[in-house]
Structures are given as C-alpha cells and as structure tokens.
C-alpha positions as CSV (number, residue, x, y, z in Angstrom):
1,X,0.0,0.0,0.0
2,X,1.4,3.3,-1.0
3,X,1.5,6.6,0.8
4,X,-1.5,8.1,-1.1
5,X,-3.7,5.1,-0.5
6,X,-2.7,5.0,3.2
7,X,-3.5,8.7,3.5
8,X,-6.9,8.2,1.9
9,X,-7.6,5.2,4.2
10,X,-6.7,7.4,7.2
11,X,-8.9,10.2,6.1
12,X,-11.9,7.9,5.7
13,X,-11.3,6.4,9.1
14,X,-11.3,2.8,7.6
15,X,-8.6,0.8,9.4
16,X,-10.1,-2.6,8.8
17,X,-8.4,-5.3,6.7
18,X,-9.2,-8.6,5.0
19,X,-6.7,-11.5,4.6
20,X,-7.7,-14.4,2.4
21,X,-11.2,-13.0,2.1
22,X,-11.8,-13.0,5.9
23,X,-11.9,-9.8,8.1
24,X,-9.0,-9.5,10.5
25,X,-10.1,-9.3,14.1
26,X,-7.7,-8.9,17.0
27,X,-7.7,-12.2,19.0
28,X,-6.9,-10.3,22.2
29,X,-9.4,-7.4,22.3
30,X,-11.7,-8.0,19.4
31,X,-10.9,-4.7,17.6
32,X,-11.0,-4.5,13.8
33,X,-8.9,-1.4,13.6
34,X,-5.2,-1.9,12.6
35,X,-2.2,0.0,11.3
36,X,-0.5,-1.8,8.4
37,X,3.3,-2.2,7.9
38,X,5.8,-4.5,6.2
39,X,8.6,-6.4,7.8
40,X,11.6,-8.1,6.2
41,X,12.2,-11.7,7.2
42,X,16.0,-11.9,7.4
43,X,17.8,-15.2,7.2
44,X,21.3,-15.9,8.4
45,X,22.6,-17.1,5.1
46,X,21.5,-14.1,3.0
47,X,22.6,-11.7,5.8
48,X,26.0,-13.3,5.9
49,X,26.3,-12.8,2.1
50,X,25.1,-9.2,2.3
51,X,21.9,-10.0,0.4
52,X,19.3,-8.9,2.9
53,X,17.3,-7.3,0.2
54,X,16.6,-10.8,-1.3
55,X,14.7,-12.0,1.8
56,X,10.9,-12.3,1.8
57,X,8.7,-9.8,3.4
58,X,5.6,-10.1,5.6
59,X,2.7,-7.8,6.2
60,X,2.1,-6.9,9.8
61,X,-1.1,-5.5,11.2
62,X,-0.8,-3.7,14.6
63,X,-4.1,-3.4,16.6
64,X,-4.9,0.2,17.2
65,X,-6.6,-0.7,20.5
66,X,-4.2,-3.0,22.3
67,X,-1.0,-3.0,20.2
68,X,-1.0,-6.7,19.4
69,X,0.9,-7.5,16.3
70,X,-0.4,-10.0,13.7
71,X,2.0,-11.3,11.0
72,X,0.8,-12.4,7.5
73,X,3.1,-14.0,4.9
74,X,1.8,-13.6,1.3
75,X,2.1,-16.8,-0.8
C-alpha cells in the first residue's frame, strides 16, 4: 500500500483489513482497527552474504486498540 492510498484510508477512518477473504479481528481485544506495515524476514545465510534485500517480506497489522501484532506471509 502506497503513501497516497494509506493517506486516503486514514482520512476515511477505515482501518479494517481482510486477509484471504476474511476480516481481521484482534484475538486479544476483538478490535477491527489496525495499522499496516511491512517487515523483512531476514535469514542468516543471506545476511552473511550481504543479500538482505533478497529475503521475503511479511505484512504486519498492529491493533490500534491494544497493540497486538499479527503477521501475515503472502504466498
């Protein structure tokens, strides 16, 4: 998600997400409002070779209510 689409989402107040066609709900507090970010999944081998950029990335959703972090790996 780019800056402009994130900005528009924030202006509309829509912080809900769907993964694999299912709405994401925080298992701790039941909230449906999340901040979205990406995280790189570093491996020892690629880091040793200086190729961190080649590692996969995961989408993380951070609950706006309690702060719980949910990780999602895209196929």
